[in-house]
PyMOL CGO cylinders between C-alpha atoms (Angstrom):
from pymol import cmd
from pymol.cgo import CYLINDER

trace = [
    CYLINDER, 0.03, 0.03, 0.01, 2.82, 2.49, 0.17, 0.3, 1, 1, 1, 1, 1, 1,
    CYLINDER, 2.82, 2.49, 0.17, 4.10, 1.81, -2.83, 0.3, 1, 1, 1, 1, 1, 1,
    CYLINDER, 4.10, 1.81, -2.83, 1.02, 2.88, -4.56, 0.3, 1, 1, 1, 1, 1, 1,
    CYLINDER, 1.02, 2.88, -4.56, 0.53, 5.63, -2.00, 0.3, 1, 1, 1, 1, 1, 1,
    CYLINDER, 0.53, 5.63, -2.00, 4.05, 7.27, -2.38, 0.3, 1, 1, 1, 1, 1, 1,
    CYLINDER, 4.05, 7.27, -2.38, 3.82, 6.83, -6.55, 0.3, 1, 1, 1, 1, 1, 1,
    CYLINDER, 3.82, 6.83, -6.55, 0.95, 8.37, -6.22, 0.3, 1, 1, 1, 1, 1, 1,
    CYLINDER, 0.95, 8.37, -6.22, 1.94, 11.42, -4.37, 0.3, 1, 1, 1, 1, 1, 1,
    CYLINDER, 1.94, 11.42, -4.37, 5.08, 11.18, -6.74, 0.3, 1, 1, 1, 1, 1, 1,
    CYLINDER, 5.08, 11.18, -6.74, 2.94, 11.84, -9.64, 0.3, 1, 1, 1, 1, 1, 1,
    CYLINDER, 2.94, 11.84, -9.64, 0.45, 14.86, -7.48, 0.3, 1, 1, 1, 1, 1, 1,
    CYLINDER, 0.45, 14.86, -7.48, 3.62, 16.44, -7.06, 0.3, 1, 1, 1, 1, 1, 1,
    CYLINDER, 3.62, 16.44, -7.06, 4.85, 16.27, -10.46, 0.3, 1, 1, 1, 1, 1, 1,
    CYLINDER, 4.85, 16.27, -10.46, 1.70, 17.27, -11.92, 0.3, 1, 1, 1, 1, 1, 1,
    CYLINDER, 1.70, 17.27, -11.92, 1.58, 20.32, -9.74, 0.3, 1, 1, 1, 1, 1, 1,
    CYLINDER, 1.58, 20.32, -9.74, 5.10, 21.69, -10.64, 0.3, 1, 1, 1, 1, 1, 1,
    CYLINDER, 5.10, 21.69, -10.64, 3.93, 20.96, -14.45, 0.3, 1, 1, 1, 1, 1, 1,
    CYLINDER, 3.93, 20.96, -14.45, 0.78, 23.32, -13.86, 0.3, 1, 1, 1, 1, 1, 1,
    CYLINDER, 0.78, 23.32, -13.86, 2.58, 25.66, -11.72, 0.3, 1, 1, 1, 1, 1, 1,
    CYLINDER, 2.58, 25.66, -11.72, 5.43, 26.39, -14.13, 0.3, 1, 1, 1, 1, 1, 1,
    CYLINDER, 5.43, 26.39, -14.13, 2.65, 26.31, -17.15, 0.3, 1, 1, 1, 1, 1, 1,
    CYLINDER, 2.65, 26.31, -17.15, 0.66, 29.08, -14.91, 0.3, 1, 1, 1, 1, 1, 1,
    CYLINDER, 0.66, 29.08, -14.91, 4.08, 31.41, -14.23, 0.3, 1, 1, 1, 1, 1, 1,
    CYLINDER, 4.08, 31.41, -14.23, 4.51, 31.31, -17.84, 0.3, 1, 1, 1, 1, 1, 1,
    CYLINDER, 4.51, 31.31, -17.84, 1.32, 33.20, -18.23, 0.3, 1, 1, 1, 1, 1, 1,
    CYLINDER, 1.32, 33.20, -18.23, -1.63, 29.97, -19.07, 0.3, 1, 1, 1, 1, 1, 1,
    CYLINDER, -1.63, 29.97, -19.07, -4.55, 29.92, -17.76, 0.3, 1, 1, 1, 1, 1, 1,
    CYLINDER, -4.55, 29.92, -17.76, -5.42, 27.28, -15.97, 0.3, 1, 1, 1, 1, 1, 1,
    CYLINDER, -5.42, 27.28, -15.97, -7.32, 24.77, -18.46, 0.3, 1, 1, 1, 1, 1, 1,
    CYLINDER, -7.32, 24.77, -18.46, -4.69, 24.98, -20.87, 0.3, 1, 1, 1, 1, 1, 1,
    CYLINDER, -4.69, 24.98, -20.87, -2.22, 24.17, -18.13, 0.3, 1, 1, 1, 1, 1, 1,
    CYLINDER, -2.22, 24.17, -18.13, -4.35, 21.20, -17.95, 0.3, 1, 1, 1, 1, 1, 1,
    CYLINDER, -4.35, 21.20, -17.95, -4.51, 20.58, -21.68, 0.3, 1, 1, 1, 1, 1, 1,
    CYLINDER, -4.51, 20.58, -21.68, -0.42, 20.86, -21.89, 0.3, 1, 1, 1, 1, 1, 1,
    CYLINDER, -0.42, 20.86, -21.89, -0.39, 18.28, -18.85, 0.3, 1, 1, 1, 1, 1, 1,
    CYLINDER, -0.39, 18.28, -18.85, -2.55, 15.83, -20.77, 0.3, 1, 1, 1, 1, 1, 1,
    CYLINDER, -2.55, 15.83, -20.77, -1.56, 16.50, -24.20, 0.3, 1, 1, 1, 1, 1, 1,
    CYLINDER, -1.56, 16.50, -24.20, 1.06, 13.77, -24.85, 0.3, 1, 1, 1, 1, 1, 1,
    CYLINDER, 1.06, 13.77, -24.85, -1.29, 10.94, -24.27, 0.3, 1, 1, 1, 1, 1, 1,
    CYLINDER, -1.29, 10.94, -24.27, -3.37, 11.95, -26.92, 0.3, 1, 1, 1, 1, 1, 1,
    CYLINDER, -3.37, 11.95, -26.92, -0.55, 11.52, -29.37, 0.3, 1, 1, 1, 1, 1, 1,
    CYLINDER, -0.55, 11.52, -29.37, 0.46, 8.62, -28.56, 0.3, 1, 1, 1, 1, 1, 1,
    CYLINDER, 0.46, 8.62, -28.56, 0.39, 5.50, -30.73, 0.3, 1, 1, 1, 1, 1, 1,
    CYLINDER, 0.39, 5.50, -30.73, -1.53, 2.48, -30.17, 0.3, 1, 1, 1, 1, 1, 1,
    CYLINDER, -1.53, 2.48, -30.17, 1.01, 0.11, -29.85, 0.3, 1, 1, 1, 1, 1, 1,
    CYLINDER, 1.01, 0.11, -29.85, 2.41, 3.06, -27.32, 0.3, 1, 1, 1, 1, 1, 1,
    CYLINDER, 2.41, 3.06, -27.32, -0.41, 3.18, -25.19, 0.3, 1, 1, 1, 1, 1, 1,
    CYLINDER, -0.41, 3.18, -25.19, -0.58, -0.42, -24.97, 0.3, 1, 1, 1, 1, 1, 1,
    CYLINDER, -0.58, -0.42, -24.97, 2.82, -0.50, -23.40, 0.3, 1, 1, 1, 1, 1, 1,
    CYLINDER, 2.82, -0.50, -23.40, 1.63, 2.04, -21.42, 0.3, 1, 1, 1, 1, 1, 1,
    CYLINDER, 1.63, 2.04, -21.42, -0.99, 0.64, -19.79, 0.3, 1, 1, 1, 1, 1, 1,
    CYLINDER, -0.99, 0.64, -19.79, 0.68, -3.22, -19.83, 0.3, 1, 1, 1, 1, 1, 1,
    CYLINDER, 0.68, -3.22, -19.83, 3.09, -1.46, -17.09, 0.3, 1, 1, 1, 1, 1, 1,
    CYLINDER, 3.09, -1.46, -17.09, 0.45, 0.25, -15.11, 0.3, 1, 1, 1, 1, 1, 1,
    CYLINDER, 0.45, 0.25, -15.11, -1.65, -3.03, -14.53, 0.3, 1, 1, 1, 1, 1, 1,
    CYLINDER, -1.65, -3.03, -14.53, 1.83, -4.69, -13.98, 0.3, 1, 1, 1, 1, 1, 1,
    CYLINDER, 1.83, -4.69, -13.98, 2.57, -2.25, -11.16, 0.3, 1, 1, 1, 1, 1, 1,
    CYLINDER, 2.57, -2.25, -11.16, -0.72, -3.14, -9.72, 0.3, 1, 1, 1, 1, 1, 1,
    CYLINDER, -0.72, -3.14, -9.72, -0.50, -6.88, -10.05, 0.3, 1, 1, 1, 1, 1, 1,
    CYLINDER, -0.50, -6.88, -10.05, 2.62, -6.39, -8.78, 0.3, 1, 1, 1, 1, 1, 1,
    CYLINDER, 2.62, -6.39, -8.78, 1.43, -4.68, -6.05, 0.3, 1, 1, 1, 1, 1, 1,
    CYLINDER, 1.43, -4.68, -6.05, -1.65, -6.61, -5.29, 0.3, 1, 1, 1, 1, 1, 1,
    CYLINDER, -1.65, -6.61, -5.29, 0.64, -9.78, -4.67, 0.3, 1, 1, 1, 1, 1, 1,
    CYLINDER, 0.64, -9.78, -4.67, 2.70, -8.30, -2.26, 0.3, 1, 1, 1, 1, 1, 1,
    CYLINDER, 2.70, -8.30, -2.26, 0.20, -7.11, 0.02, 0.3, 1, 1, 1, 1, 1, 1,
    CYLINDER, 0.20, -7.11, 0.02, -1.85, -10.58, -0.38, 0.3, 1, 1, 1, 1, 1, 1,
    CYLINDER, -1.85, -10.58, -0.38, 1.15, -12.31, -0.08, 0.3, 1, 1, 1, 1, 1, 1,
    CYLINDER, 1.15, -12.31, -0.08, 1.91, -9.94, 3.16, 0.3, 1, 1, 1, 1, 1, 1,
    CYLINDER, 1.91, -9.94, 3.16, -1.35, -10.35, 4.85, 0.3, 1, 1, 1, 1, 1, 1,
    CYLINDER, -1.35, -10.35, 4.85, -1.10, -14.49, 4.29, 0.3, 1, 1, 1, 1, 1, 1,
    CYLINDER, -1.10, -14.49, 4.29, 2.25, -13.98, 6.25, 0.3, 1, 1, 1, 1, 1, 1,
    CYLINDER, 2.25, -13.98, 6.25, 0.82, -12.24, 8.74, 0.3, 1, 1, 1, 1, 1, 1,
    CYLINDER, 0.82, -12.24, 8.74, -2.19, -14.66, 9.87, 0.3, 1, 1, 1, 1, 1, 1,
]
cmd.load_cgo(trace, "trace")
């Protein structure tokens, strides 16, 4: 659970930092959000497949370790 929490915290901090930099450059909030997600809009199918595969594997491994740890404590 700590792994997911730390990962989400890092993603959140990087997103806030990116949005802050864009807003300091004079963009409004909607344009800053668009700039944050625009790299995902130009990805090809193979790139999206690899991205979702890596995200899926991350969550599967985390769930496996969580279940394994919970079963060992019983």
